[in-house]
C-alpha positions in Angstrom: 0.0 -0.1 -0.1 2.8 2.2 0.8 4.4 2.0 -2.9 1.3 3.2 -4.4 1.0 6.3 -2.4 4.9 7.0 -3.4 4.4 6.3 -6.8 1.4 8.6 -6.9 3.8 11.5 -5.0 6.5 10.9 -7.5 3.6 11.6 -10.4 2.4 14.4 -8.8 6.0 15.9 -7.9 6.9 15.2 -11.9 3.7 16.8 -13.3 4.0 19.6 -10.9 7.8 20.4 -12.0 6.9 19.9 -15.7 3.7 22.3 -15.2 5.8 24.9 -13.5 8.4 24.6 -16.1 6.0 25.1 -18.8 5.0 28.5 -17.6 2.0 27.1 -15.6 3.3 28.6 -12.2 1.7 31.8 -12.5 -1.8 30.2 -12.9 -1.0 27.8 -10.3 -0.5 31.0 -7.9 -3.7 32.8 -8.9 -5.8 29.4 -8.3 -3.7 29.3 -4.9 -4.3 32.9 -3.7 -8.2 32.7 -4.8 -8.7 29.4 -2.9 -6.9 31.3 0.3 -9.4 34.4 0.0 -12.4 32.0 -0.2 -10.8 29.9 2.7 -10.3 33.6 4.7 -13.6 35.0 4.0 -15.5 31.7 5.3 -13.2 31.6 8.4 -14.0 35.1 9.1 -17.8 34.4 9.1 -17.0 31.6 11.8 -17.4 28.5 9.7 -13.7 27.6 8.9 -13.0 24.6 6.7 -10.1 22.5 7.8 
């Protein structure tokens, strides 16, 4: 079972590196900041999603 997670982690890491190398970093950054703002807005209302 552990080897499956290791393989998935490696695939995700490789995909992430290729994505960033192909100029996708800005898109990823914008998506992350959008999600962070959504999460902060939810937590301000008193319903944090963890």
